C-alpha angles and dihedrals in degrees: 000000000000129000131178088266093045110048118193120266119245089257095048089049091048093052095051118108127242100028145160094251116108091205135026125197105210114202095053090171091058106077092184089059092049091048092049092050093048090049091053091048090048092051 
């Protein structure tokens, strides 16, 4: 839970729905998945 004295971490902010991000990479703790998604986007 976030309060004015406890701002959300980047990961908490990323996981919030709805959000301002155009793309979310679910499986943040799986670097191989993040790398694969980034490679597809870059292609």
